[in-house]
N, C-alpha and C positions, 0 to 999 in steps of 0.2 A: 504494499499500500504506499503510494508516494504521498509525502506531506510537504507542504510549502509554508514558508514563514517569511516575514519581512520585519525590518525595524529601521527607524529613521532618526538621526540626530543632527544637530547643527554644531559645527566645529568652527572655532575662530582660527581659521587658516585658509590659504588659497587652495583652490583645487589642485594646483601643481604640487604644493607641499604635501597634501594628503595623498595624492596619487604616488608620489615618490616613496612614501612610507608603505602604502599597500603593495607596491611592486617590489619592495625590499623584502622578499620572502624570507630570507634568513632571520629577519627580526620578528616575523609573525609570532613565534612562541612567546616573545617578550610582552606583547600587548594583547594576545589572544590565547589564553591559557589551555584551551582545548587542543591546541597544536603543541606537540612535544619536541618536534624536529621538522626542519624544513631544508631541502637540498634542491637546488636548481639543477636540472638535467640538460636543459637546452635553452638557448636565448635567441631572441630575433635580432636583426642587425643593429637595431637601436639600443640593445642592451637589456631590454625588458624580458623577463622570463617567458618562455614559451611552454616548456613542460617542467614539472617539479614533482618531486616525491615528498609527500607530507605525511608525517606521522601524527595521528589524532587519537584522542581519548575522549569519548563522549558516551553517555548512557551505559557506563560501566564496561564498554568494550574499546579495545585498542585496535587501530587499523593503519596500515601503510597504503596510501593512496597515490596514484599517478594521476596528475591533473594536467590539462592543457589550457593555457591562458590565452585571452584575446584582449587587446588594450586599444582604447581610443583616448582622446584628450580628457574625456569626462567619464569614461567607464572602464572598469576592469572586471573581467568575467572569467569563469572557468567551467569546464565540463570534466567529468570523471572519465578517465581512460581505463583504469584498472583499480580494483579494490576487492578485498576478500569479504567485506561485509555489506557493500552497497551494489545495487544494480545500476543505480543512477545517482548522479549529483550534478546540479547545475546551480551556479551562484553568480551574483553580479552586484558590484558596487556602482552606483550612479551618483555623480557629483553634480550639484547645482549651485552655481555662484549666487551669493545672496549678500551683496554689499561687501563688507570685509570679512564675511564668514562664508561657509559652504555648507549646504545641506547635503548630508550623506545618507543614501538610501541603500540598504543591503537586502537582497532577496535571495532565497535559497529554496531549492526543492531536492528532497532526498527520497530514495526508494530503497530500503534495506533488502538484503538477500533473505534473511530469516525473519519470520513474523515477529513483530514487537507490538505489544499492546498499544492501541491507538493513542490513549492519553499519555503514555510514557514517551512515545515517538514524538508526538506534538510538543510536549514540554521540552524534550531534549533539542528539537529543531528550533523552537522558539527561543530557548536559552542560548543556543549557538548564534542565532541572528542578533540577539541583544549583546552578547559578548563581542561579536564582530564589529559592532558600532560603538558601544560604550567603551570598550577597551581601547579602541582606536582613538576615541575623543579624549580619554585620560592621557594616553600616551602623547598625543599631539599637544595637550595643554602642558604637561610636564616638560616636553622638549622645547616648547615656545619660551618657557620661563628660564631656560638655561640649564 
């Protein structure tokens, strides 16, 4: 059963500053604690990650995932290439400039291989979406202050 969630925050930073943090996959475990390890496997000519191996721990399960990324000026998204616990994962950050701030929306859809009770899966996916935005916001605020 596929489940989707989204979460939105406003961050006091430019879209470029935020996208640089999102694209620095090696730092993802610092601000998004469900990720325990991140390794870029391939990059685009502009240096942005194309494929990465991400180790994640969520809903009491650990998983190594191979993800393929797509980047634009205001979006960063990925699709699942390989995982032992998911059939599908699609996620996207969308940045919208708002004066000297940026609205950041994160959307994710996952479909696990093994059946997980609906309420537990929804809670886990919603929590992951919240962490993916709130953790980013806290990280950006901390780094802005020096």
